C-alpha positions as CSV (number, residue, x, y, z in Angstrom):
1,M,29.0,-11.3,-12.7
2,F,25.2,-10.9,-13.3
3,W,25.5,-7.2,-12.6
4,L,28.4,-6.7,-15.0
5,V,26.5,-8.6,-17.8
6,S,23.4,-6.5,-17.2
7,V,25.4,-3.3,-17.4
8,G,27.2,-4.6,-20.5
9,L,23.9,-5.1,-22.3
10,V,23.0,-1.4,-21.7
11,V,19.2,-1.8,-22.0
12,T,19.2,-4.0,-18.9
13,A,21.6,-1.9,-16.9
14,G,19.0,-0.2,-14.8
15,A,17.0,-3.3,-13.9
16,G,20.2,-5.3,-13.3
17,T,21.6,-2.7,-11.0
18,V,18.3,-2.6,-9.0
19,I,18.3,-6.3,-8.7
20,A,22.0,-6.4,-7.7
21,Y,21.3,-3.7,-5.1
22,E,18.4,-5.5,-3.6
23,V,20.3,-8.8,-3.3
24,C,23.2,-7.0,-1.7
25,R,20.9,-5.0,0.5
26,R,19.4,-8.2,1.8
27,Y,22.9,-9.6,2.4
28,V,24.0,-6.4,4.2
29,L,20.9,-6.4,6.4
30,G,21.3,-10.1,7.1
31,K,17.8,-11.0,5.9
32,D,16.9,-14.6,5.1
33,A,15.5,-14.9,1.7
34,G,16.3,-17.1,-1.3
35,L,18.2,-15.6,-4.1
36,L,15.6,-16.4,-6.6
37,T,12.8,-15.0,-4.5
38,V,14.7,-11.7,-4.0
39,V,15.5,-11.4,-7.7
40,T,12.0,-12.1,-8.9
41,T,10.4,-9.8,-6.4
42,A,12.8,-7.0,-7.2
43,W,12.3,-7.5,-10.9
44,R,8.5,-7.5,-10.6
45,Q,8.4,-4.4,-8.4
46,S,10.8,-2.1,-10.3
47,W,11.8,-3.3,-13.7
48,K,9.9,-0.5,-15.6
49,Q,11.3,2.3,-13.5
50,A,14.7,0.9,-13.4
51,T,14.8,0.4,-17.1
52,A,13.6,4.0,-17.6
53,V,16.3,5.4,-15.3
54,G,18.9,3.2,-16.8
55,L,18.1,4.3,-20.3
56,L,18.5,7.9,-19.2
57,A,22.2,7.1,-18.7
58,V,22.6,6.2,-22.4
59,P,22.4,9.8,-23.8
60,V,24.6,11.0,-20.9
61,A,27.2,8.4,-21.6
62,A,27.0,9.3,-25.3
63,A,27.7,12.9,-24.4
64,G,30.7,11.7,-22.5
65,I,32.0,9.7,-25.5
66,V,31.5,12.7,-27.8
67,S,33.4,14.9,-25.3
68,L,36.1,12.4,-25.1
69,S,36.4,12.2,-28.8
70,Y,37.4,15.9,-28.8
71,L,40.3,15.3,-26.5
72,P,43.0,14.9,-29.3
73,T,42.0,18.2,-31.1
74,S,40.8,20.4,-28.2
75,G,43.1,19.3,-25.4
76,L,42.4,18.2,-21.8
77,A,41.5,21.7,-20.6
78,E,38.6,22.0,-23.0
79,V,37.2,18.5,-22.4
80,L,37.7,18.2,-18.6
81,V,34.6,20.1,-17.5
82,P,32.1,18.3,-19.8
83,L,33.7,15.0,-18.7
84,L,33.3,15.8,-15.1
85,V,29.7,16.8,-15.5
86,V,28.9,13.6,-17.4
87,G,30.7,11.6,-14.8
88,L,28.7,13.3,-12.0
89,V,25.4,12.8,-13.7
90,L,26.2,9.1,-14.4
91,L,27.3,8.7,-10.8
92,L,24.0,10.2,-9.5
93,L,21.9,8.1,-11.8
94,L,23.7,4.8,-10.9
95,F,24.6,5.4,-7.2
96,W,21.6,7.3,-6.0
97,C,18.6,7.1,-8.4
98,L,18.6,3.4,-9.0
99,P,18.9,2.5,-5.2
100,L,15.9,4.8,-4.6
101,V,14.0,2.9,-7.3
102,A,14.9,-0.4,-5.5
103,R,14.0,1.0,-2.0
104,F,11.0,3.2,-2.4
105,T,7.8,3.3,-4.5
106,N,7.5,6.8,-6.0
107,P,6.8,8.0,-9.5
108,T,9.9,7.9,-11.8
109,W,10.3,11.7,-12.0
110,R,10.3,11.9,-8.2
111,Q,12.8,9.1,-7.9
112,L,15.1,11.1,-10.2
113,R,14.5,14.3,-8.4
114,N,15.2,12.7,-5.0
115,G,18.3,10.9,-6.3
116,F,19.8,14.1,-7.7
117,T,18.8,16.1,-4.6
118,L,20.3,13.5,-2.2
119,G,23.5,13.1,-4.3
120,L,24.1,16.9,-4.5
121,T,23.2,17.7,-0.9
122,T,25.5,15.0,0.5
123,P,28.7,15.7,-1.4
124,S,30.9,13.7,1.0
125,L,29.0,10.5,0.3
126,T,28.8,11.1,-3.4
127,F,32.5,12.0,-3.5
128,L,33.3,8.8,-1.5
129,L,31.3,6.7,-4.0
130,A,33.1,8.5,-6.9
131,I,36.5,7.7,-5.4
132,A,35.5,4.0,-5.0
133,A,34.3,3.9,-8.6
134,V,37.5,5.5,-9.9
135,L,39.8,3.3,-7.8
136,G,37.8,0.2,-8.9
137,G,38.1,1.3,-12.5
138,V,41.9,1.8,-12.2
139,L,42.2,-1.6,-10.5
140,L,40.2,-3.3,-13.2
141,W,42.3,-1.6,-15.9
142,N,45.6,-2.8,-14.3
143,V,44.5,-6.2,-13.0
144,P,41.7,-7.5,-15.3
145,I,41.2,-10.7,-13.2
146,A,40.0,-8.4,-10.4
147,V,36.7,-8.1,-12.4
148,L,35.7,-11.3,-10.5
149,V,35.9,-9.5,-7.1
150,V,36.1,-5.7,-7.2
151,P,32.6,-4.9,-8.6
152,G,31.0,-7.2,-6.0
153,L,33.0,-5.6,-3.2
154,I,32.0,-2.1,-4.3
155,L,28.4,-3.1,-4.6
156,V,28.2,-4.6,-1.1
157,W,30.1,-1.5,0.4
158,W,27.8,0.8,-1.6
159,C,24.6,-0.9,-0.2
160,Y,26.0,-0.8,3.3
161,L,26.7,3.0,3.0
162,L,23.3,3.8,1.6
163,E,21.4,1.7,4.1
164,R,23.2,3.4,6.9
165,F,22.4,6.7,5.3
166,F,18.7,5.9,4.8
167,V,18.4,4.7,8.4
168,A,20.4,7.7,9.9
169,R,18.1,10.2,8.1
170,R,15.0,8.2,9.2
171,F,13.9,7.6,5.6
172,V,13.4,4.0,6.6
173,P,13.0,2.4,10.0
174,P,16.1,0.6,11.4
175,P,16.2,-3.1,10.3
176,E,14.8,-5.6,12.8
177,P,16.7,-8.8,13.3
178,Q,13.9,-11.1,12.2
179,E,12.3,-9.0,9.5
180,A,10.2,-10.8,7.0
181,A,11.9,-12.1,3.9
182,D,9.2,-10.6,1.6
183,S,10.4,-7.6,-0.3
184,G,7.2,-5.7,0.4
185,D,9.1,-3.2,2.6
186,R,9.4,-0.6,-0.1
187,R,8.0,2.7,1.0
188,E,6.9,6.0,-0.5
189,A,9.3,8.5,1.0
190,L,11.5,11.5,0.4
191,S,8.4,13.5,-0.7
């Protein structure tokens, strides 16, 4: 629910997504840490970058809304490509760039470059995340009460996929069973 509220407020969407990702990452890895400790550490370490990346999504979403407004006059064929491009850029910002902000300490421009590079060079994972987002959206549209469960399930599954991806590519070392609860394990990586 915290994640949905932060996304709904737009300005806090980036920071809220990073905090939600970090909480879920700790849950997926089975790390012991208090919820408040994880949230405050994630906020302190990455709120500036997360807010900057999150605010980049605002003009992209505005372009999508403008494209969608042309649907009645131009038809689906004329609007489909711009909507797909907007959707891809939003997907890359949310599902790749913000987790990199949570996981690594790099300058913002490098986080964006790495997120777009990873998202575009691993189309199968990006496509899988897009399918999950679309199916989650359809489920939420048809069953509004699912808002209590679906976003959280997608978030945990997304964290699990990305952590497996980072470890498999050796961007981060494999998690150790008794790793420290401190969130100081962020690394500069991905050149």
